[in-house]
C-alpha positions in Angstrom: 78.3 116.3 174.7 76.9 113.1 173.1 78.6 111.2 170.3 75.9 112.5 167.8 76.6 116.1 168.7 80.4 115.5 168.5 80.1 114.0 165.0 77.8 116.9 164.0 80.3 119.4 165.1 83.0 117.7 163.1 80.8 117.7 160.0 80.1 121.4 160.3 83.6 122.6 161.1 86.4 123.7 158.8 88.2 120.5 157.7 91.7 122.1 157.2 91.6 123.7 160.6 90.5 120.4 162.2 93.3 118.5 160.5 95.9 121.0 161.8 94.4 120.8 165.3 94.4 117.0 165.1 98.1 117.0 164.0 99.2 119.2 166.9 97.1 117.3 169.5 98.5 114.0 168.1 102.1 115.1 168.7 101.2 116.3 172.3 99.2 113.2 173.1 102.0 111.0 171.9 104.6 112.8 173.9 102.8 113.1 177.2 100.4 110.1 177.1 102.2 107.4 175.1 100.1 104.5 176.5 96.8 106.2 175.8 98.1 107.2 172.4 98.9 103.6 171.4 95.4 102.6 172.6 94.0 105.0 170.0 95.6 103.1 167.1 92.3 101.5 166.1 91.0 105.0 165.0 93.9 105.5 162.6 93.7 101.9 161.3 89.9 102.4 160.7 90.5 105.6 158.8 93.3 104.3 156.6 91.4 101.1 156.0 88.3 103.0 155.0 90.3 105.2 152.6 92.0 102.2 150.9 88.6 100.3 150.7 86.5 103.1 149.1 89.1 104.8 146.8 89.3 102.0 144.1 85.5 101.7 144.0 85.2 105.5 143.6 87.6 105.7 140.7 85.9 102.8 138.9 82.4 104.1 139.2 83.2 107.8 138.5 85.2 107.1 135.3 82.7 104.6 134.0 79.8 107.0 134.7 81.5 110.0 133.2 82.4 108.2 130.0 79.0 106.6 129.7 77.3 109.9 130.0 79.6 111.7 127.6 77.6 113.4 124.8 78.7 112.9 121.2 80.4 115.9 119.7 81.3 117.5 123.1 85.0 118.4 123.3 86.5 117.4 126.7 90.1 118.5 126.0 91.7 115.4 127.5 94.8 115.5 125.3 96.1 118.8 126.5 95.2 117.9 130.1 97.2 114.6 129.8 100.2 116.6 128.5 100.0 118.9 131.5 99.8 115.9 133.8 103.0 114.5 132.3 104.8 117.9 132.3 103.8 118.5 135.9 104.9 115.0 137.1 108.2 115.2 135.2 108.9 118.7 136.5 108.3 117.5 140.1 110.8 114.6 139.6 113.3 117.0 138.1 113.0 119.4 141.1 113.5 116.4 143.4 116.7 115.4 141.5 118.1 119.0 141.9 117.2 119.1 145.6 118.7 115.7 146.3 122.0 116.8 144.7 121.9 120.2 146.5 121.0 118.7 149.9 122.2 115.1 149.8 120.5 112.9 152.5 121.1 109.5 153.8 118.8 106.8 155.3 119.1 104.8 158.5 119.0 101.3 156.9 117.5 98.4 158.9 118.5 95.0 157.4 115.6 92.6 157.0 114.8 89.5 155.0 113.9 90.4 151.4 110.5 89.0 150.5 110.3 90.4 146.9 112.9 90.4 144.2 113.6 93.4 142.0 112.5 93.2 138.3 115.2 91.7 136.1 114.8 94.4 133.5 112.6 96.8 131.6 110.9 93.8 129.9 109.6 92.6 133.2 108.3 96.0 134.2 106.4 96.3 130.9 105.1 92.8 131.3 103.8 93.7 134.8 102.2 96.8 133.3 100.4 94.8 130.5 99.2 92.1 133.0 97.8 94.8 135.3 95.9 96.4 132.4 94.1 93.1 131.7 93.6 92.2 135.3 90.2 90.8 136.5 88.1 93.8 137.3 87.1 92.5 140.7 90.7 91.6 141.6 91.8 95.0 140.3 89.4 96.7 142.8 90.3 94.4 145.6 94.1 95.0 145.1 93.8 98.7 144.3 95.3 98.1 140.8 94.4 101.5 139.4 95.7 100.8 135.9 93.4 97.8 135.7 90.5 99.7 137.3 91.0 102.5 134.7 91.1 100.1 131.7 87.9 98.3 132.8 86.1 101.6 133.7 86.9 103.0 130.3 85.9 99.9 128.4 82.6 99.6 130.3 82.0 103.3 130.0 82.4 103.2 126.2 80.1 100.2 126.0 77.4 101.9 128.1 77.4 105.1 126.0 74.5 103.6 124.0 72.7 102.4 127.1 69.2 103.6 128.0 68.6 106.8 129.9 67.5 104.8 132.9 70.8 102.8 133.0 72.8 106.0 132.8 70.7 107.5 135.5 71.5 104.5 137.7 75.2 105.0 137.0 75.0 108.7 137.9 73.2 107.9 141.2 75.8 105.2 142.0 78.6 107.7 141.3 77.0 110.3 143.6 76.4 107.7 146.3 80.1 106.5 146.3 81.2 110.2 146.3 79.1 110.8 149.4 80.7 107.9 151.2 84.2 109.2 150.4 83.2 112.6 151.7 82.0 111.0 155.0 85.4 109.2 155.3 87.3 112.4 154.5 85.4 114.1 157.4 87.1 111.6 159.7 90.5 112.8 158.6 91.2 114.9 161.8 90.5 111.9 164.0 92.5 109.6 161.8 95.5 111.9 161.6 95.4 112.5 165.3 95.6 108.8 165.9 98.3 108.1 163.4 100.5 110.9 164.6 100.0 110.1 168.3 100.8 106.4 167.7 103.9 107.2 165.7 105.3 109.7 168.2 104.4 107.3 171.1 106.1 104.4 169.4 109.3 105.9 167.9 109.6 109.1 170.0 110.6 112.5 168.7 114.3 111.5 168.9 113.9 108.9 166.2 111.9 111.3 164.1 114.7 113.8 164.2 116.9 111.3 162.4 114.7 111.7 159.4 114.4 115.5 159.8 116.7 116.3 156.9 114.9 113.8 154.6 111.5 115.2 155.6 112.7 118.8 154.9 113.9 117.8 151.5 110.6 116.0 150.7 108.4 118.8 152.0 110.6 121.5 150.5 110.4 119.9 147.0 106.6 119.6 147.3 106.3 123.2 148.4 108.6 124.4 145.6 106.5 122.4 143.0 103.2 123.8 144.5 104.3 127.4 144.8 106.8 127.9 141.9 106.6 125.1 139.3 102.8 124.7 139.1 102.1 128.4 139.0 104.6 128.8 136.1 102.7 126.0 134.2 99.4 127.7 135.0 100.7 131.1 133.9 102.0 129.9 130.5 98.5 128.3 130.0 96.2 131.1 131.1 98.6 134.1 130.7 97.5 135.9 133.9 98.4 135.9 137.6 98.1 132.2 138.7 98.4 132.6 142.4 94.8 133.4 143.4 93.8 130.1 141.7 96.9 128.3 143.1 96.2 129.4 146.7 92.5 128.5 146.5 93.3 125.0 145.2 95.9 124.5 147.9 93.5 125.7 150.6 90.5 123.7 149.5 92.2 120.6 148.0 96.0 120.5 148.6 95.9 120.3 152.4 93.5 117.4 152.6 95.4 115.6 149.8 98.7 116.1 151.7 97.5 114.8 155.0 95.2 111.9 153.7 98.0 110.8 151.3 95.3 109.6 148.9 94.7 111.2 145.5 91.8 108.9 144.9 90.1 109.7 148.2 90.5 113.4 147.4 88.5 113.2 144.2 85.2 114.4 145.7 87.0 117.5 147.1 88.5 118.2 143.6 85.1 117.7 141.9 83.4 120.1 144.3 86.2 122.7 143.7 85.9 122.4 139.9 82.1 122.9 140.3 82.7 126.1 142.4 85.2 127.3 139.7 82.6 126.9 137.0 84.5 124.5 134.9 83.0 122.3 132.2 81.5 119.2 133.9 82.2 116.9 130.9 85.9 117.7 131.2 86.5 117.6 135.0 84.3 114.5 135.5 86.8 112.5 133.5 90.1 114.5 134.1 89.8 114.5 137.9 89.5 110.7 138.4 92.1 110.2 135.7 94.5 112.7 137.3 94.1 111.0 140.6 95.7 107.9 139.0 98.3 109.3 136.7 99.0 112.9 137.8 101.4 111.9 140.6 103.8 114.8 141.3 104.0 113.9 145.0 104.7 110.3 144.2 107.4 111.3 141.7 109.1 113.5 144.3 109.0 110.7 146.9 110.3 108.1 144.5 113.2 110.4 143.3 114.2 111.6 146.8 114.1 108.2 148.4 116.0 106.6 145.5 118.8 109.2 145.6 118.9 109.0 149.4 119.5 105.3 149.2 122.2 105.9 146.6 123.9 108.5 148.8 123.6 106.1 151.8 125.4 103.3 149.9 128.0 105.8 148.4 127.1 104.9 144.8 128.3 107.6 142.4 125.5 109.0 140.2 126.1 111.3 137.2 123.7 113.9 135.9 122.5 111.9 132.8 121.6 109.0 135.1 119.8 111.4 137.5 117.8 112.8 134.5 116.9 109.2 133.5 115.7 108.8 137.0 113.3 111.7 136.5 111.9 110.0 133.4 111.5 106.7 135.3 109.9 108.5 138.3 107.4 110.1 135.9 106.4 106.8 134.4 106.7 104.9 137.7 104.5 107.3 139.6 101.6 106.6 137.3 102.3 102.9 136.7 101.0 100.0 138.7 103.2 99.2 141.7 104.9 102.5 141.2 107.8 101.7 143.5 109.0 99.2 140.9 110.8 102.2 139.5 112.7 102.6 142.8 113.5 98.9 142.9 114.6 98.9 139.3 117.0 101.8 139.9 
């Protein structure tokens, strides 16, 4: 089979099935062929590098194009969507707090030289937020500063709402072109995940991974609880009918790729295509999906909360319920803020 036929087979196959196969093969390859597995590291590096490179450009172009093409008088219902984003992210952080108290976990700490200092207070965190909002647009894209990217995309989109039809057509074509590039990168996910898993298993071994088994179970358990219990409840109270057909479809077509690629921004084309299949209003999802990829961070809120409380348990620091609830609020804000893990460091 030639390389062209191999790539064509990947492009035509079921992405979720390919990702699962890549995951299993990566584990087996790392266990039985560790030297060859480490040699495949360039594939994983290429995949993650491509995701990191294209995701900021995608968010910038999509948001700018969507706002520029917004028709006056068309309701896009962004306010209730933003409220749902905040509710979903806070609920995820709250679930993580409860799980961390019910199943306390500890970390294997490795001492190393500290290269960054924690923020001195909330004023420094807010100052960092403001400075990131007014960041140079080119630098914001280069450093993946999504708050800065969003602010410039919104400003330019509003400015271009009165541009000529030709200019808006160019923006639309550019958005479609970048979306296609991201889709091509996502199709490489099975190979990238295979490489990343194989290298990790070959380098650390299954024994080292077992040390973090409890922590991984808590993290994945929280995410599954949010995906299968919390989110369906939110959907039910919004649509007043059985939410699970919609939930399972979203998980199958979007959730799996988002989980394994670990990039909400890179998953934007998948979500846009899913919204189109569901027959949703394009003026709404063309804005809400890129926006949600930046601020609707339930997974990040779970990770921030669980890892923070795991560090607290490791250091035997007593934490009361009010402090843990405050952590939920900070995780909700921190998950959407620039340099989200400032929230962890501040705690």
